[in-house]
C-alpha positions in Angstrom: -87.7 -1.1 -136.3 -86.2 1.2 -138.9 -82.9 1.6 -137.0 -82.8 -2.2 -136.5 -83.1 -2.9 -140.3 -80.2 -0.4 -140.9 -78.0 -2.4 -138.5 -78.5 -5.6 -140.6 -78.3 -4.1 -144.0 -75.1 -2.0 -143.6 -72.0 -3.9 -144.6 -69.4 -4.2 -141.9 -66.4 -6.2 -140.9 -65.3 -9.0 -143.2 -68.4 -8.5 -145.5 -66.7 -5.3 -146.8 -63.9 -7.4 -148.3 -66.5 -9.1 -150.7 -67.4 -5.7 -152.2 -65.5 -4.2 -155.3 -63.9 -1.7 -153.0 -62.6 -4.4 -150.7 -61.1 -6.3 -153.7 -59.4 -3.2 -154.9 -57.9 -2.5 -151.4 -56.7 -6.1 -151.1 -55.1 -6.1 -154.6 -53.5 -2.8 -153.8 -52.0 -4.2 -150.6 -50.8 -7.3 -152.4 -49.2 -5.2 -155.2 -47.5 -2.9 -152.7 -46.2 -5.9 -150.8 -44.7 -7.5 -153.9 -43.0 -4.3 -154.9 -41.4 -4.0 -151.4 -40.2 -7.6 -151.5 -38.9 -7.3 -155.0 -36.8 -4.1 -154.5 -35.9 -4.5 -150.8 -35.8 -8.2 -150.3 -35.7 -9.4 -146.7 -35.8 -5.8 -145.5 -39.0 -5.3 -147.4 -40.5 -8.4 -145.8 -39.5 -7.1 -142.4 -41.2 -3.8 -143.1 -44.4 -5.6 -144.0 -44.3 -7.6 -140.8 -43.7 -4.4 -138.9 -46.6 -2.5 -140.4 -49.2 -3.9 -137.9 -46.9 -3.1 -135.0 -46.3 0.4 -136.5 -50.1 0.9 -136.7 -50.5 0.0 -133.0 -47.6 2.3 -132.0 -49.1 5.1 -134.1 -52.5 4.7 -132.4 -51.0 4.7 -128.9 -48.8 7.8 -129.5 -51.7 9.6 -131.2 -53.7 9.4 -128.0 -50.7 9.8 -125.6 -47.7 11.6 -127.0 -45.8 11.1 -123.7 -45.3 7.5 -124.6 -43.5 8.4 -127.8 -41.2 10.6 -125.8 -40.5 7.9 -123.2 -39.7 5.5 -126.0 -36.7 7.7 -126.9 -35.0 6.8 -123.7 -35.5 3.1 -124.4 -34.1 3.4 -127.9 -31.3 5.5 -126.7 -30.1 2.7 -124.5 -30.8 -0.3 -126.7 -30.9 0.7 -130.3 -27.1 0.3 -130.9 -27.1 -3.1 -129.3 -30.1 -4.3 -131.3 -28.4 -3.3 -134.5 -25.7 -5.9 -133.9 -28.3 -8.7 -133.8 -31.0 -7.3 -136.2 -29.4 -4.9 -138.7 -31.6 -1.9 -139.6 -31.9 1.9 -139.3 -32.8 1.7 -135.6 -31.4 5.1 -135.0 -34.1 6.7 -137.2 -36.8 5.3 -134.9 -35.9 8.1 -132.4 -36.8 10.6 -135.1 -40.0 8.8 -136.0 -41.2 8.6 -132.3 -40.5 12.3 -131.8 -42.2 13.3 -135.1 -45.2 11.2 -134.2 -45.4 12.8 -130.8 -45.4 16.2 -132.2 -47.9 15.3 -134.9 -50.3 14.1 -132.2 -49.8 17.3 -130.2 -50.5 19.5 -133.2 -53.2 17.5 -135.0 -55.1 15.7 -132.3 -57.7 18.1 -131.0 -58.3 16.0 -127.9 -54.8 16.9 -126.7 -54.8 20.4 -125.4 -51.2 21.5 -124.5 -50.6 24.6 -122.5 -48.2 26.4 -124.8 -47.3 28.9 -122.2 -45.1 26.3 -120.6 -42.6 26.4 -123.5 -42.4 30.2 -123.4 -39.2 30.1 -121.4 -35.6 31.0 -122.2 -34.3 27.4 -122.3 -36.8 26.1 -124.9 -36.4 29.3 -126.9 -32.6 29.1 -127.0 -32.5 25.4 -128.1 -35.1 26.1 -130.7 -33.0 29.0 -131.9 -30.0 26.8 -132.2 -32.0 24.4 -134.4 -33.0 27.4 -136.6 -29.3 28.3 -136.9 -28.7 24.7 -138.1 -31.4 25.1 -140.7 -29.7 28.2 -141.9 -26.6 26.1 -142.4 -28.4 24.2 -145.3 -27.3 27.1 -147.6 -23.7 26.9 -146.5 -21.8 26.7 -149.9 -19.2 24.4 -148.4 -21.7 21.8 -147.3 -22.2 18.3 -148.5 -25.9 18.7 -149.5 -29.3 18.2 -147.8 -29.0 14.4 -147.2 -25.7 14.8 -145.3 -27.2 17.8 -143.4 -30.3 15.7 -142.4 -28.3 12.8 -140.9 -25.8 15.0 -139.1 -28.1 17.7 -137.6 -30.2 15.2 -135.7 -27.9 14.7 -132.7 -26.5 18.3 -132.9 -29.8 20.1 -132.5 -32.9 18.3 -133.9 -33.4 16.0 -130.9 -33.0 18.8 -128.4 -35.3 21.1 -130.3 -38.1 18.4 -130.3 -37.6 16.8 -126.9 -37.0 19.8 -124.6 -40.3 21.5 -125.4 -42.2 18.2 -125.1 -40.8 17.7 -121.6 -41.8 21.2 -120.6 -45.3 20.5 -121.9 -46.1 17.0 -120.6 -43.6 16.0 -117.9 -44.6 18.4 -115.2 -45.6 15.9 -112.5 -43.2 14.7 -109.8 -44.1 11.1 -110.9 -42.6 11.8 -114.3 -39.3 12.7 -112.7 -39.3 9.6 -110.5 -40.0 7.4 -113.5 -37.1 9.1 -115.3 -34.7 8.4 -112.5 -35.8 4.7 -112.3 -35.5 4.2 -116.1 -31.9 5.6 -116.1 -30.8 3.5 -113.2 -32.3 0.2 -114.2 -31.4 0.5 -117.9 -27.8 1.5 -116.9 -27.7 -1.4 -114.5 -28.6 -3.8 -117.3 -25.7 -2.2 -119.3 -23.3 -2.8 -116.4 -24.4 -6.4 -116.1 -24.0 -6.9 -119.9 -20.6 -5.3 -119.7 -19.4 -7.6 -117.0 -20.7 -10.5 -119.0 -18.4 -9.4 -121.8 -15.5 -8.9 -119.4 -15.9 -12.3 -117.7 -17.4 -14.6 -120.3 -16.3 -12.8 -123.5 -18.2 -11.4 -126.4 -20.8 -13.4 -128.4 -20.9 -14.1 -132.2 -22.7 -10.9 -133.1 -20.3 -8.8 -131.0 -17.3 -10.5 -132.5 -18.7 -9.7 -136.0 -19.0 -6.1 -134.9 -15.5 -6.1 -133.5 -13.6 -7.8 -136.3 -15.7 -7.9 -139.5 -16.8 -4.2 -139.0 -13.3 -3.3 -137.9 -13.9 -1.9 -134.4 -11.2 -4.1 -132.7 -8.4 -1.6 -133.0 -10.0 0.8 -130.6 -11.6 -1.8 -128.4 -8.9 -4.4 -127.9 -5.7 -2.8 -126.6 -2.7 -5.0 -125.7 -5.1 -8.0 -125.7 -7.5 -6.4 -123.2 -11.1 -5.7 -124.2 -12.4 -2.2 -123.7 -16.0 -3.2 -122.6 -18.8 -1.6 -124.7 -21.8 -3.6 -123.4 -24.8 -3.0 -125.7 -23.9 0.6 -126.2 -22.5 2.0 -129.5 -18.9 1.8 -128.3 -16.7 1.7 -125.2 -16.5 5.5 -125.0 -20.3 5.9 -124.9 -20.6 3.1 -122.3 -17.8 4.6 -120.1 -19.2 8.1 -120.2 -22.7 7.0 -119.5 -21.6 4.8 -116.6 -19.5 7.6 -115.1 -22.4 10.0 -115.4 -24.8 7.5 -113.7 -22.2 6.9 -110.9 -22.0 10.6 -110.3 -25.8 10.9 -110.2 -26.2 8.0 -107.8 -23.5 9.4 -105.5 -25.2 12.7 -105.3 -28.6 11.1 -104.6 -26.8 9.0 -101.8 -25.8 12.3 -100.2 -29.4 13.6 -100.3 -32.1 13.5 -97.6 -32.8 9.8 -98.1 -32.8 7.3 -95.3 -32.4 3.6 -94.7 -32.6 1.2 -97.7 -33.0 3.9 -100.3 -29.8 5.7 -99.2 -27.9 2.4 -99.2 -29.3 1.5 -102.6 -27.9 4.7 -104.2 -24.5 4.0 -102.7 -24.5 0.5 -104.2 -25.5 1.9 -107.6 -22.8 4.5 -107.4 -20.2 1.8 -106.8 -21.6 -0.6 -109.5 -21.6 2.2 -112.2 -18.1 3.2 -111.2 -16.9 -0.3 -111.8 -18.8 -0.2 -115.2 -16.9 3.0 -116.0 -13.6 1.3 -115.1 -13.9 -1.7 -117.3 -14.7 0.5 -120.3 -11.2 1.9 -120.3 -12.5 5.3 -121.3 -10.0 8.0 -120.2 -12.0 11.0 -121.4 -14.9 10.1 -119.1 -12.7 11.0 -116.1 -13.9 14.5 -116.7 -17.5 13.6 -115.9 -17.1 13.0 -112.1 -14.4 15.7 -112.0 -16.5 18.5 -113.5 -19.8 17.2 -112.2 -18.4 16.8 -108.7 -17.0 20.3 -108.6 -20.3 21.7 -109.9 -22.2 19.8 -107.1 -19.8 21.1 -104.4 -20.3 24.6 -105.6 -24.1 24.3 -105.6 -24.4 23.0 -102.0 -22.2 25.9 -100.7 -21.0 23.7 -97.8 -17.4 24.7 -97.1 -16.4 21.5 -95.2 -17.7 19.2 -97.9 -16.2 21.4 -100.6 -12.8 21.2 -99.0 -13.1 17.4 -98.5 -14.3 16.9 -102.0 -11.5 19.0 -103.5 -9.0 17.1 -101.3 -10.3 13.8 -102.6 -10.1 14.9 -106.2 -6.5 16.2 -105.7 -5.6 12.9 -104.0 -6.8 10.9 -107.0 -5.0 13.3 -109.4 -1.8 12.9 -107.5 -2.0 9.1 -107.5 -2.6 9.0 -111.2 -0.2 11.7 -112.2 2.8 11.3 -109.8 2.7 7.7 -108.6 2.6 4.1 -110.0 0.0 2.9 -107.5 -2.4 0.3 -109.0 -0.3 0.2 -112.2 -1.0 -3.5 -112.5 -4.6 -2.7 -113.2 -5.1 -2.2 -117.0 -8.0 0.3 -116.5 -5.9 2.5 -114.1 -3.0 2.4 -116.5 -5.1 3.6 -119.4 -6.7 6.4 -117.2 -3.1 7.5 -116.2 -2.2 8.1 -119.9 -4.9 10.8 -120.0 -2.7 12.9 -117.8 0.5 12.4 -119.7 1.5 15.7 -121.6 3.7 13.6 -123.9 0.8 11.4 -125.0 0.9 11.0 -128.8 -2.9 11.2 -129.0 -2.9 14.7 -127.4 -0.2 16.0 -129.9 -2.2 14.6 -132.9 -5.3 16.4 -131.6 -3.5 19.7 -131.3 -2.1 19.3 -134.8 -5.7 18.6 -136.1 -7.0 21.7 -134.4 -4.3 23.8 -136.2 -5.5 22.4 -139.5 -9.1 23.3 -138.7 -8.0 26.8 -137.7 -6.4 27.4 -141.1 -9.4 26.0 -143.0 -11.9 28.1 -141.0 -10.0 31.4 -141.2 -12.1 32.4 -144.2 -15.3 30.5 -143.2 -17.1 32.1 -140.3 -20.0 29.7 -140.6 -17.8 26.6 -140.9 -17.8 23.8 -143.5 -21.4 22.9 -143.1 -23.4 20.4 -141.2 -22.3 16.8 -142.1 -18.9 17.7 -143.5 -16.8 16.5 -140.6 -16.4 13.2 -138.8 -18.5 10.1 -139.7 -21.0 11.8 -142.0 -18.3 13.8 -143.7 -16.4 10.5 -144.5 -19.6 8.9 -145.8 -20.8 11.7 -148.1 -17.5 13.4 -149.1 -14.6 11.1 -148.1 -11.9 13.0 -150.0 -12.5 16.4 -148.3 -10.2 18.0 -145.8 -12.8 18.0 -143.0 -13.6 14.3 -143.5 -9.9 13.3 -143.3 -9.1 15.3 -140.2 -10.3 13.8 -136.9 -12.4 16.1 -134.8 -12.4 14.0 -131.6 -13.8 16.8 -129.5 -17.4 17.8 -129.6 -16.5 21.4 -129.6 -14.0 21.0 -132.4 -16.8 19.3 -134.4 -19.2 22.2 -133.8 -16.3 24.6 -134.7 -15.5 22.7 -137.9 -19.1 22.5 -139.1 -20.6 25.8 -138.0 -17.5 28.0 -137.7 -16.6 30.5 -135.0 -20.1 32.0 -135.2 -21.8 28.7 -134.6 -19.4 27.6 -131.8 -19.9 31.0 -130.0 -23.7 30.6 -130.2 -23.4 27.0 -128.9 -21.2 28.0 -126.0 -23.5 30.8 -125.1 -26.4 28.3 -124.9 -24.5 25.8 -122.8 -23.1 28.6 -120.5 -26.6 30.1 -120.1 -28.1 26.7 -119.2 -25.4 26.2 -116.6 -25.6 29.7 -115.1 -29.4 29.9 -115.1 -29.8 26.3 -113.9 -27.3 26.9 -111.1 -29.0 30.0 -110.0 -32.4 28.2 -109.8 -30.9 25.3 -107.8 -29.2 27.6 -105.3 -32.6 29.2 -104.6 -34.4 25.9 -103.9 -35.6 25.3 -100.3 -36.7 21.7 -100.3 -33.7 19.3 -99.8 -35.1 16.6 -102.0 -35.8 18.9 -104.9 -32.3 20.4 -104.5 -30.6 17.0 -104.5 -32.5 15.8 -107.6 -31.8 19.0 -109.5 -28.2 19.0 -108.4 -27.7 15.4 -109.6 -29.1 16.3 -113.1 -27.0 19.5 -113.2 -23.8 17.7 -112.3 -24.4 15.2 -115.0 -24.8 18.0 -117.5 -21.7 19.8 -116.3 -19.6 16.6 -116.3 -20.8 15.8 -119.9 -19.8 19.3 -121.1 -16.2 19.0 -119.8 -15.9 15.4 -121.1 -17.0 16.6 -124.5 -13.7 18.5 -124.8 -12.0 15.2 -125.4 -14.9 13.1 -126.9 -18.2 13.8 -128.5 -20.2 12.9 -125.3 -23.0 15.3 -125.9 -24.0 13.5 -129.1 -23.5 9.9 -127.9 -26.3 7.6 -127.0 -27.8 7.4 -124.5 -26.1 10.4 -122.9 -27.4 12.9 -125.5 -31.1 11.8 -125.0 -30.7 11.7 -121.2 -29.5 15.3 -121.1 -32.4 16.4 -123.3 -34.6 15.3 -120.5 -32.3 16.4 -117.7 -32.1 20.0 -118.8 -35.8 20.8 -118.7 -36.3 18.7 -115.6 -33.9 21.0 -113.7 -36.2 23.9 -114.3 -39.4 22.0 -113.7 -38.1 21.0 -110.3 -37.2 24.6 -109.6 -40.7 25.6 -110.6 -42.3 23.0 -108.4 -40.1 24.0 -105.5 -41.1 27.6 -105.9 -44.8 26.8 -105.9 -44.4 24.6 -102.8 -42.7 27.4 -101.0 -45.3 30.0 -102.0 -48.0 27.6 -100.9 -46.4 27.1 -97.5 -45.9 30.9 -97.0 -49.6 31.5 -97.9 -50.7 28.9 -95.4 -48.5 30.4 -92.6 -49.8 33.9 -93.4 -53.4 32.6 -93.2 -52.8 31.0 -89.9 -51.3 34.1 -88.5 -54.2 36.1 -89.8 
């Protein structure tokens, strides 16, 4: 009876609102809401409406940090497109989801991560790169902490947060299968949207982005649209589509049968067409470098010769003939192989400018001093007014020869160590999946010589998953082989 009386006498639910504390809380919420609306206007109202959604998301991620990490792939594909219709700092949601995921890992006692899984050279190297970027805060040539914060996110922050989380929580084969499905279906939506732009034209929001925000000069050439779909630009769309075409082609050559094998072939062709309508010349490096990397990995001489022959044939057609010259996309790709191309000479001149500037700056000009962020925070500076174009030139300009060397060592080690792991795999399916991810990474690295592919969305986020997945597949393959050996030895015994 005593416990029953306690149930009826304790205030709960809506009755709490009638207490003095309840009135104080309501008045506080009302005052906070009025302040937000007064100073931020419609944005403040949108933030208020988003608070309940944010609370739900926070609750979900608190109990399952994997969902927050998965959310980064969704945002990587769609955030740029959403911004054209609903303006807002959608890019920062990637940071928020990753931060919430890590907070749940660290603070939620119910989540018990096995920290031994991130004690590997890959996680350590990418964390070390982020620490180097933190050191760049004190670079006397930098543009300050705010510029550093915005610029370092794609350069190292996302990698340092995502790669360890994948090693910790994405260890099941189902996680890898889900990853492949998300990449294919989201990319397929991108292709469909791209053909919608190509055939039906752009809509009002896209026209505003093209003309009012002055993106038409690089996206409408000789009256022909360089398709950008719902990606940040045509370059990002083309690179991503080329990467997905390469991945699907390698999966097609794997140990799959029937409908699944045919499906990968269809996807490879569809994504290749998506790459073509983007008019992105630099993305040619993705299938070139990725294809060569794959042929080396499989160590099959006949296929290696056939593959090289095919690549040489395509090169000869583009370089020394006028075949398919009537197709705008082929014409544009052909200009990438022209040594007299004005764009190439301008890039070489810019690199000479950087070389003179960095002669006395071994650690570069500081994170956030070149490219977009340099133009935003210090528009009159030399670095801001000299186009970087290449990813490696950007790293060189902002972190100097020391930073570029460190960065190249990390990329080289990832390629070398990853290739070694793949060549030792015994299961054909595991080897195919890891080779597809490896080829994507290798292709993106070479393509980054001409464009900043490694920082583009969704390519950058995709590779943050692909890199650890290569080594998780290798680990799973090794365990499977040891298990089979143990079983055979027990039978013989």
